[in-house]
C-alpha positions in Angstrom: 6.3 3.0 23.7 4.6 1.0 21.1 4.0 2.8 17.8 2.7 0.5 15.1 2.5 1.9 11.6 -1.0 2.3 10.2 -2.3 3.5 6.9 -3.1 6.9 8.3 0.5 7.3 9.5 1.8 6.5 6.0 -0.6 9.0 4.5 0.5 11.7 7.0 4.1 10.8 6.3 3.6 11.4 2.6 1.8 14.6 3.3 4.6 16.1 5.5 7.2 14.9 3.0 5.5 16.4 0.0 5.0 19.7 1.9 8.8 20.0 2.1 9.7 18.5 -1.3 10.6 21.7 -3.0 12.8 22.8 -0.1 14.4 19.3 0.3 15.3 19.1 -3.4 16.0 22.8 -4.0 19.4 24.3 -4.5 19.3 26.1 -1.2 17.7 23.9 1.5 20.0 24.8 4.4 17.2 26.3 6.4 15.2 23.1 6.2 18.3 21.0 6.9 19.0 22.9 10.1 15.4 22.6 11.2 15.4 18.8 10.6 18.7 18.5 12.4 17.4 20.4 15.4 14.4 18.2 15.5 16.6 15.1 15.5 18.8 16.3 18.3 16.0 17.8 20.5 13.3 15.2 20.0 14.1 12.2 17.9 17.5 11.1 19.3 16.3 11.4 23.0 13.1 9.5 22.0 15.2 6.7 20.4 17.4 6.3 23.5 14.4 6.6 25.9 12.6 3.8 24.1 15.8 1.7 23.7 15.7 1.9 19.9 18.8 1.9 17.8 19.7 5.4 16.5 20.5 3.7 13.2 16.9 2.4 12.8 15.5 4.4 9.9 11.9 3.3 10.5 11.9 4.6 14.0 13.7 7.8 13.0 10.9 8.4 10.5 8.2 7.5 13.0 9.4 9.8 15.7 9.8 12.6 13.1 6.2 12.0 12.1 5.0 12.1 15.7 6.8 15.3 16.2 5.2 16.9 13.1 1.8 15.7 14.2 2.3 17.1 17.7 3.5 20.4 16.2 0.3 20.7 14.1 -1.9 19.9 17.2 -0.2 22.5 19.4 -0.2 25.2 16.7 -3.9 26.0 17.5 -4.9 26.2 13.9 -7.3 23.3 14.1 -5.8 21.7 11.0 -7.1 18.2 10.1 -4.4 15.9 8.8 -5.1 13.7 5.7 -4.5 10.6 7.9 -7.2 11.7 10.3 -9.6 12.4 7.4 -8.9 9.0 5.9 -9.5 7.3 9.3 -12.8 9.2 9.8 -14.0 8.2 6.3 -12.9 4.6 6.9 -14.8 4.4 10.2 -17.9 6.0 8.7 -17.8 3.5 5.8 -17.3 0.7 8.3 -20.3 1.6 10.4 -22.4 2.2 7.3 -21.5 -1.2 5.8 -22.2 -2.9 9.2 -25.7 -1.4 9.2 -26.3 -2.0 5.5 -25.0 -5.6 5.8 -27.3 -6.5 8.7 -30.3 -4.8 7.2 -29.8 -6.4 3.8 -29.3 -9.9 5.2 -32.3 -9.5 7.4 -34.5 -8.1 4.7 -33.6 -10.8 2.3 -34.2 -13.6 4.8 -37.5 -12.2 6.1 -38.8 -11.9 2.6 -37.8 -15.4 1.8 -39.2 -16.8 5.0 -42.6 -15.2 4.4 -45.0 -18.2 5.1 -48.7 -18.2 4.6 -49.3 -21.8 5.8 -50.1 -23.1 2.3 -46.7 -24.3 1.0 -43.6 -25.0 3.1 -40.4 -22.9 2.7 -38.2 -24.6 0.2 -35.0 -25.7 1.9 -33.3 -26.4 -1.5 -33.9 -22.8 -2.7 -32.7 -21.4 0.7 -29.5 -23.4 0.6 -28.9 -22.4 -3.1 -29.4 -18.7 -2.5 -28.0 -18.1 0.9 -25.3 -20.9 1.2 -24.2 -22.4 -2.1 -23.9 -19.0 -3.8 -21.8 -17.7 -0.9 -19.6 -20.8 -1.1 -19.0 -20.1 -4.8 -18.2 -16.5 -4.2 -15.7 -17.3 -1.4 -14.0 -20.0 -3.5 -13.8 -17.6 -6.4 -12.2 -15.0 -4.2 -9.7 -17.4 -2.7 -8.7 -19.0 -6.1 -8.3 -15.7 -7.8 -6.2 -14.3 -4.9 -3.9 -17.4 -4.9 -3.5 -17.4 -8.7 -2.9 -13.7 -9.0 -0.3 -13.9 -6.1 1.7 -16.7 -7.8 1.0 -16.1 -11.4 1.6 -12.4 -12.2 0.2 -12.7 -15.7 -3.2 -13.5 -14.3 -3.4 -10.1 -12.7 -4.0 -8.7 -16.1 -6.6 -11.4 -16.9 -8.9 -10.3 -14.2 -12.2 -9.0 -15.7 -12.3 -6.2 -13.1 -8.7 -5.3 -13.7 -9.2 -5.2 -17.5 -12.3 -3.1 -17.3 -10.8 -0.6 -14.9 -7.5 -0.7 -16.7 -9.2 0.0 -20.1 -11.3 2.8 -18.5 -8.2 4.4 -16.9 -6.2 4.1 -20.1 -8.9 5.6 -22.2 -9.4 8.5 -19.7 -5.7 9.0 -19.5 -5.4 9.2 -23.3 -8.4 11.6 -23.6 -6.9 13.6 -20.8 -3.6 13.8 -22.4 -5.1 14.8 -25.8 -7.2 17.5 -24.1 -4.1 18.7 -22.1 -2.0 18.9 -25.3 -4.6 20.9 -27.1 -6.0 23.1 -24.3 -3.2 23.7 -21.8 0.0 25.7 -22.0 3.2 23.7 -21.9 3.9 24.6 -18.3 0.5 23.5 -17.0 0.5 20.4 -19.2 3.8 19.4 -17.6 2.4 19.9 -14.1 -0.6 17.8 -15.0 1.4 14.9 -16.3 3.7 15.2 -13.3 0.7 14.9 -11.0 -0.5 11.8 -12.9 2.9 10.3 -12.7 3.2 10.9 -8.9 -0.1 9.3 -8.4 0.9 6.3 -10.4 4.2 6.1 -8.4 2.4 6.2 -5.1 0.0 3.6 -6.2 2.8 1.2 -7.2 4.5 1.9 -3.8 1.5 1.7 -1.6 -0.9 -0.5 -3.6 -2.3 -2.1 -0.4 -3.6 1.4 0.6 -6.0 1.1 -2.4 -6.9 -2.6 -2.2 -6.8 -4.0 1.3 -9.0 -1.5 3.0 -11.6 -2.1 0.3 -11.2 -5.8 0.7 -11.6 -5.5 4.5 -14.8 -3.4 4.1 -16.3 -5.9 1.7 -15.6 -8.7 4.2 -17.2 -6.7 7.0 -20.3 -6.3 4.8 -20.4 -10.0 4.1 -20.0 -10.9 7.8 -22.8 -8.6 8.8 -24.9 -9.9 5.9 -24.6 -13.4 7.3 -25.2 -12.2 10.8 -28.5 -10.6 9.5 -29.5 -13.9 7.9 -28.9 -15.8 11.2 -30.6 -13.3 13.4 -33.7 -13.1 11.1 -33.9 -16.9 10.8 -33.7 -17.4 14.5 -36.2 -14.6 15.1 -38.7 -16.1 12.7 -38.4 -19.5 14.2 -39.0 -18.0 17.7 -42.0 -15.8 16.9 -43.7 -17.8 14.2 -44.6 -21.3 13.1 -42.4 -22.1 10.1 -42.6 -25.2 8.0 -39.7 -26.3 5.9 -39.6 -28.9 3.1 -37.6 -29.9 0.1 -38.5 -30.6 -3.4 -36.8 -31.4 -6.7 -37.9 -32.2 -10.2 -35.3 -34.9 -10.3 -36.5 -38.0 -8.5 -34.0 -38.1 -5.6 -34.7 -40.7 -2.9 -34.7 -39.7 0.8 -31.6 -41.9 1.2 -29.6 -39.8 -1.3 -30.7 -36.5 0.2 -29.9 -37.8 3.7 -26.4 -38.8 2.6 -25.9 -35.3 1.1 -27.1 -33.7 4.2 -24.8 -35.8 6.4 -21.8 -34.9 4.2 -22.8 -31.2 4.3 -23.0 -31.2 8.1 -19.6 -32.7 8.7 -18.1 -29.3 10.0 -20.4 -29.2 13.0 -21.8 -32.7 13.4 -18.8 -33.9 15.5 -19.8 -31.7 18.4 -23.5 -31.1 17.9 -26.1 -33.7 19.0 -27.3 -35.7 16.0 -30.9 -34.6 16.3 -29.8 -31.0 15.9 -26.9 -31.5 13.4 -29.2 -32.6 10.5 -32.6 -34.2 9.9 -32.9 -38.0 10.1 -33.9 -40.0 7.0 -37.4 -40.3 8.4 -37.7 -36.5 8.8 -36.3 -36.0 5.3 -38.9 -38.4 3.9 -41.6 -36.6 6.0 -40.7 -33.2 4.7 -40.6 -33.9 0.9 -42.9 -31.5 -1.0 -45.1 -33.0 -3.7 -47.1 -30.3 -5.4 -50.2 -32.4 -6.2 -50.4 -33.7 -2.6 -50.2 -30.3 -0.9 -49.0 -29.9 2.8 -51.2 -32.3 4.6 -49.2 -35.4 4.1 -46.0 -33.8 5.6 -45.0 -34.7 9.2 -44.6 -31.9 11.8 -41.3 -33.3 13.0 -39.9 -33.3 9.5 -41.0 -29.7 8.7 -39.4 -28.3 11.9 -36.2 -30.4 11.7 -34.6 -28.3 9.0 -34.1 -24.9 10.8 -31.1 -26.0 13.1 -29.4 -27.4 10.0 -30.0 -24.2 8.1 -28.6 -22.1 11.0 -25.4 -24.2 11.2 -25.1 -24.1 7.4 -25.2 -20.3 7.4 -22.7 -20.1 10.3 -20.1 -22.5 8.9 -20.4 -21.9 5.1 -21.4 -18.3 5.1 -20.2 -16.5 8.2 -17.1 -18.4 9.2 -15.3 -18.2 5.8 -16.0 -14.4 5.7 -14.6 -14.0 9.2 -11.5 -15.9 8.1 -11.2 -13.7 5.0 -11.7 -10.6 7.2 -8.9 -11.7 9.6 -6.7 -12.6 6.7 -7.2 -9.1 5.2 -6.4 -7.4 8.5 -3.3 -9.5 9.1 -2.2 -9.1 5.5 -2.6 -5.3 5.8 -0.5 -5.2 9.0 2.2 -7.4 7.5 2.3 -5.3 4.3 2.7 -2.1 6.4 5.4 -3.7 8.5 7.3 -4.6 5.3 7.4 -1.0 4.0 11.1 -0.1 3.8 10.5 3.6 2.9 13.0 3.3 0.1 12.1 6.5 -1.5 14.1 9.6 -2.5 12.1 11.8 -0.1 12.7 9.6 2.9 16.4 9.2 1.9 16.8 13.0 1.8 14.9 13.5 5.1 17.1 11.0 6.9 20.1 12.6 5.5 19.0 16.0 6.8 18.1 14.6 10.2 21.3 12.6 10.8 24.0 14.9 9.2 25.6 17.5 11.5 25.6 21.0 10.1 29.1 22.3 9.5 30.3 25.9 9.7 32.8 27.2 7.3 35.4 27.1 10.2 34.7 23.4 10.6 32.7 23.5 13.9 29.4 21.7 14.0 26.2 23.8 14.3 24.1 22.3 17.1 21.6 23.8 19.6 23.4 26.0 22.1 21.1 25.4 25.0 22.6 22.1 25.9 26.2 22.3 24.6 27.7 20.3 27.5 25.4 17.3 27.0 25.9 17.4 23.2 29.6 17.4 23.5 29.5 14.3 25.7 29.5 11.0 23.8 26.0 9.5 23.2 25.6 6.2 25.1 23.3 3.4 24.0 23.2 0.4 26.3 26.4 1.8 27.9 28.2 1.9 24.6 29.3 5.1 22.9 27.4 5.7 19.7 28.8 7.8 16.9 26.4 10.3 15.4 27.1 9.7 11.8 24.8 10.5 8.8 22.4 7.7 7.7 21.1 7.0 4.2 18.2 4.9 3.3 19.9 2.7 0.7 23.5 2.2 1.9 26.7 4.1 1.2 27.5 3.2 -2.4 26.7 5.2 -5.5 27.6 4.8 -9.2 27.9 8.0 -11.1 26.9 8.0 -14.8 28.4 10.9 -16.8 27.7 11.8 -20.4 30.8 11.2 -22.5 30.8 14.7 -23.9 31.5 16.2 -20.5 33.3 13.3 -18.9 36.7 14.9 -19.5 35.5 18.0 -17.7 34.2 16.1 -14.7 37.1 15.2 -12.3 36.4 12.1 -10.3 37.5 13.8 -7.0 35.2 16.7 -7.6 32.1 14.6 -8.3 33.0 12.3 -5.4 33.1 15.3 -3.0 29.8 16.7 -4.3 28.0 13.3 -4.1 29.2 12.9 -0.6 28.0 16.3 0.4 24.6 16.1 -1.3 23.7 12.4 -0.7 26.0 11.2 2.0 27.0 8.3 -0.3 30.4 7.2 -1.4 31.3 7.0 -5.1 32.4 3.5 -6.0 32.5 3.9 -9.8 32.2 6.5 -12.4 31.3 5.5 -16.0 30.4 7.5 -19.1 27.7 6.9 -21.6 27.1 8.1 -25.0 24.6 7.5 -27.9 24.5 3.8 -27.2 22.3 3.9 -24.1 21.7 0.1 -24.1 25.4 -0.6 -23.8 25.7 1.9 -21.0 22.9 0.2 -19.0 24.5 -3.2 -19.6 27.8 -1.8 -18.2 25.9 -0.6 -15.1 24.4 -4.1 -14.7 27.8 -5.7 -15.1 29.3 -3.5 -12.4 26.4 -4.3 -10.0 26.4 -8.0 -10.5 30.0 -8.9 -11.1 32.4 -6.1 -10.0 30.5 -5.0 -6.9 28.0 -7.7 -5.8 28.1 -6.3 -2.2 26.7 -3.1 -3.6 24.0 -4.7 -5.6 21.5 -2.0 -4.4 23.9 0.9 -4.9 22.1 4.0 -5.9 22.7 5.6 -9.3 23.5 9.2 -9.9 23.1 10.5 -13.5 24.8 13.8 -14.3 22.7 16.0 -16.5 23.0 19.5 -17.8 19.8 21.1 -16.7 19.8 23.6 -19.6 19.3 20.7 -22.0 15.6 19.8 -21.7 14.5 16.2 -20.7 13.7 14.9 -24.2 11.9 11.6 -24.8 15.1 9.6 -25.3 16.4 10.7 -21.9 13.2 9.6 -20.2 13.2 6.3 -22.1 16.8 5.8 -20.9 15.7 6.2 -17.3 12.8 3.8 -17.7 15.0 1.2 -19.2 17.6 1.7 -16.5 14.9 1.2 -13.8 13.6 -1.9 -15.4 17.2 -3.3 -15.6 18.4 -2.6 -12.0 15.1 -3.2 -10.2 12.9 -1.2 -7.9 15.3 -1.0 -4.9 18.2 1.4 -5.9 17.5 5.1 -5.8 18.1 6.9 -9.0 19.2 10.6 -8.7 19.3 13.0 -11.5 22.2 15.3 -10.6 21.7 18.7 -12.4 24.3 21.2 -13.3 24.1 24.5 -15.1 25.7 25.9 -18.2 29.5 25.2 -18.0 32.1 27.9 -17.4 35.7 27.9 -18.5 36.7 27.1 -15.0 34.1 24.4 -14.0 31.1 22.6 -15.3 29.5 22.4 -11.8 27.5 25.6 -12.0 24.1 26.3 -10.4 21.2 25.4 -12.8 18.6 27.9 -13.6 15.4 27.5 -11.4 13.2 27.2 -14.4 15.3 24.4 -15.8 15.2 22.7 -12.4 11.4 22.9 -12.4 11.2 21.4 -15.9 13.3 18.4 -14.9 11.4 17.8 -11.7 8.1 17.7 -13.5 9.5 15.4 -16.1 10.9 13.0 -13.6 7.7 13.1 -11.5 5.7 12.2 -14.6 7.6 8.8 -14.7 5.8 7.8 -11.5 8.9 6.3 -9.9 9.0 6.9 -6.2 12.7 6.0 -6.0 13.8 8.6 -8.6 14.5 12.2 -7.7 16.3 15.3 -8.8 19.3 16.7 -6.8 21.3 19.9 -7.5 24.9 18.9 -8.0 26.0 22.3 -9.3 26.7 25.4 -7.4 29.0 26.3 -4.5 30.7 23.2 -3.1 
């Protein structure tokens, strides 16, 4: 079974993940966890073994879960259209539209240029300048900017398009924020800013979803534009008597023009007969246009010798580069999709739900009862028993950060147990932080680089009292922390409620949880999430 990830699959994955976000991150998500676990045992695990995929392969686990969700929607009979299908429909519509528009535009431009009344020959110099040289300049500009922006990050901000769109977006965001502050209640304003942050986070995570399809569509238009030019040029040559000539105010000799034409035709002259590859020096001399002399002094062989050269020029300097750019865009998109590691908090929690056995209070696992005998037997993969242990998307290590004012009330054993239960990670270090947040971040970096280099991508869990609102300083701390540790590690905000004399790990108020979720979402960080660390152990 070959299931290659496509953009529509990524869109559908985000759709299904976001549909269950509130349940996955809520204080009571046992129902969803049991549903996910049942899905894994009844569908995903057999599919992994049937297709000879490792049961530890997170991408395949996510893919089979996605396929199961799609199949569930299709068999529900509701006729629901998934966002991925809508995207694919729109993309194909745009593709067909641009193919038609490209061919029509190229044909119309060429036919209007080749309109010949028999008085003055068609100017080869103008044709090459408009339909060939201009395209060469555009292709070179595209390639140079792509290479420079790929290797020099600063040039990304120097792009005219980027600056215009960035300024427009920044201005609209500022106006939107001002309007929201003045016109919306605090609750709605927080939701609005959270939506903007989530959109920004998804853009940073899946930037190719916004750029590469557009790039591919533009190359399709350019390819079809050149196809329209070629078809129209050949059609006019077949059905009419065209005369081509060249002229220039500068006094070029026929020898100079011939050398330029020979150099220009190098890409195809090695396999095309010389009489078709380019005009001879005599034909060039016989097709030179002199306004005061009119058309009568021009030779017939000279005037008809240019059209094969023009066809090859369009094919090799207009069509072929666009085909190469189109293939480059398609290959680049596939590679970009294949490099997605799904290192997000939502995927991490989903994989945790799928691969963690549900435990009863008496210690026995909760699994489907219809196949107890087969489930009790060891799972074999390639003849080797495989342990069904929980997986996480970022490894098994976590660093807990605890405010120094509650550090004494936070036993390491207790927080270790809760972290293991909620995230499936193992606590490797607990540190406290106070007013000096910069020093705390430097301590985290020191631990990751020097004391635990094998856990360089260890996730971070920051303990927060949910009843204390996420003030600006707290959010700035999170931004600085992300900038310091990089984009890979997942950052979890572990919320607890108001402390009791017996424990600080109390269940937070639902309203406080919502406020923190909206604040974290507004940061636009796909690898940052909120978990409930307080409540019943």
